[in-house]
C-alpha positions, -999 to 999 in steps of 0.1 A, spaced: 102 98 108 71 118 97 76 109 60 81 72 69 50 72 90 29 88 64 44 71 34 54 103 15 81 102 -11 97 125 -37 91 126 -75 121 105 -84 112 79 -58 77 77 -72 91 66 -106 113 39 -89 83 29 -69 62 23 -101 91 6 -120 102 -18 -92 79 -19 -62 47 -23 -82 57 -55 -100 76 -68 -69 48 -64 -44 17 -46 -55 4 -59 -88 -7 -91 -73 -34 -75 -51 -58 -53 -71 -79 -81 -86 -82 -99 -53 -93 -67 -34 -118 -57 -61 -132 -92 -60 -135 -92 -22 -152 -57 -24 -176 -68 -50 -168 -42 -77 -189 -46 -108 -192 -30 -143 -209 4 -143 -201 13 -107 -186 44 -92 -154 35 -73 -130 55 -52 -94 45 -47 -81 61 -15 -43 66 -14 -39 56 -51 -1 59 -52 11 54 -88 -23 38 -97 -18 0 -95 -53 -5 -80 -68 24 -100 -60 10 -134 -74 -24 -124 -106 -8 -111 -110 11 -144 -109 -22 -163 -135 -37 -139 -161 -9 -141 -157 -3 -178 -166 27 -198 -201 30 -182 -185 32 -147 -160 57 -132 -130 56 -109 -119 85 -87 -84 83 -72 -70 104 -44 -34 108 -31 -16 136 -12 17 129 -30 24 150 -61 49 126 -75 27 96 -70 -3 114 -87 19 124 -116 28 88 -124 -8 77 -118 -20 103 -143 3 88 -169 -6 52 -161 -43 56 -155 -59 76 -184 -96 79 -176 -93 81 -138 -104 112 -120 -74 122 -100 -77 143 -68 -51 157 -44 -61 151 -8 -58 129 23 -80 101 35 -89 120 67 -106 147 47 -121 133 15 -132 160 -9 -164 142 -19 -201 145 -10 -218 120 12 -231 88 -5 -209 94 -37 -196 59 -44 -207 23 -47 -174 10 -36 -144 25 -18 -111 6 -19 -77 13 -4 -46 -8 -8 -17 -6 17 -26 30 29 -44 29 62 -13 22 82 1 56 70 -29 77 79 -23 102 107 -58 95 121 -68 61 110 -103 61 125 -111 94 110 -99 81 76 -122 51 79 -151 74 90 -145 95 59 -146 64 37 -178 53 53 -193 88 48 -188 88 10 -202 52 6 -237 49 -6 -262 27 13 -254 -9 5 -219 1 -6 -188 -18 3 -154 -7 17 -124 -29 10 -90 -23 27 -57 -41 24 -29 -39 49 3 -60 52 2 -88 78 26 -84 107 63 -84 99 67 -117 118 49 -133 89 72 -116 63 106 -132 67 123 -109 41 114 -76 57 119 -90 92 154 -99 82 161 -66 64 148 -46 93 170 -65 117 200 -58 95 191 -21 91 187 -17 128 221 -32 135 238 -11 109 221 23 114 198 22 144 161 24 153 150 53 132 159 37 99 146 2 110 113 16 123 108 34 90 112 1 72 86 -15 96 60 13 93 39 -6 67 34 -35 92 20 -15 122 -16 -28 119 -7 -62 108 -30 -84 129 -68 -90 125 -74 -75 159 -56 -43 152 -72 -38 118 -107 -46 131 -102 -20 159 -95 7 133 -128 0 115 -150 -6 146 -163 29 151 -176 32 115 -188 -3 108 -205 -28 131 -196 -58 110 -162 -63 94 -149 -94 77 -111 -99 78 -93 -126 58 -56 -133 55 -43 -136 19 -11 -153 9 12 -132 -12 48 -132 -24 75 -106 -28 97 -110 -59 127 -89 -67 152 -95 -95 181 -96 -70 192 -87 -35 207 -55 -49 174 -46 -67 155 -53 -34 178 -30 -14 178 -3 -41 140 -3 -43 135 0 -6 161 28 -2 156 47 -35 119 41 -40 107 45 -5 111 67 26 145 52 36 160 75 9 158 104 33 173 84 62 202 66 46 230 86 28 251 73 -1 279 59 20 254 40 42 236 28 11 268 12 -2 274 -3 33 239 -18 33 244 -32 -2 275 -50 9 260 -64 41 228 -74 23 247 -93 -3 260 -115 25 232 -116 50 201 -115 28 214 -139 1 194 -167 17 162 -152 1 177 -155 -34 174 -186 -55 200 -201 -78 189 -177 -104 195 -148 -81 158 -138 -79 146 -129 -44 113 -145 -32 97 -146 2 62 -147 17 44 -114 19 9 -120 32 -18 -93 36 -50 -88 55 -82 -78 36 -110 -61 56 -144 -58 40 -173 -38 55 -207 -29 41 -229 1 46 -265 -8 57 -291 -3 30 
């Protein structure tokens, strides 16, 4: 479960993540988070837990040539893809709990769907606060609780019935701080005032088969489900998750997120 809880995947999975997960779930969020965080042209921005760079490349476009974007991730495979996808970003290996930057280094710090995987969330937030300049802004996105995400709620129920708690809990790891109260609590030590808003979103996969493949082959379930189990899951999902597919076979379901914005005092 350690890989599931920390969101770590292998090199091949990172390529699948970029090809399938990013368009299905993650591309819709970067402009909204950067807008909420107030990112402007010419600023210095840090993307914590950059993954394959969905947020990093959008931030590069927002700050322009006169700004800069640093991006940090502990996963070699993720950073390799980000390096290819985000020319111009300053990529760093590291974890949120121990940021390799001086105090007051950035105008904005952003982090998209990462905080839930940190081994010490409050320390990670404290580190983000430390590297923010006076008057700077932190913007964090997390998934809303799985009860508000009918697709993954149903898939987790199916996985639990087929394979047990370990695999199902791995699938649910991204949703563990999915209420405003839980998210606010993680930021409370470092920031006295935090604004949290719920943002509507949508998951969109080309088919049920593509959805299952992405979650197993492009995420941490790959280490927990063997080839025979994967084929079993595909057959069961074709029957039990077909309700999420339209007449064109495309899977769509609500996937809301929570955005937390906090500002450093001037």
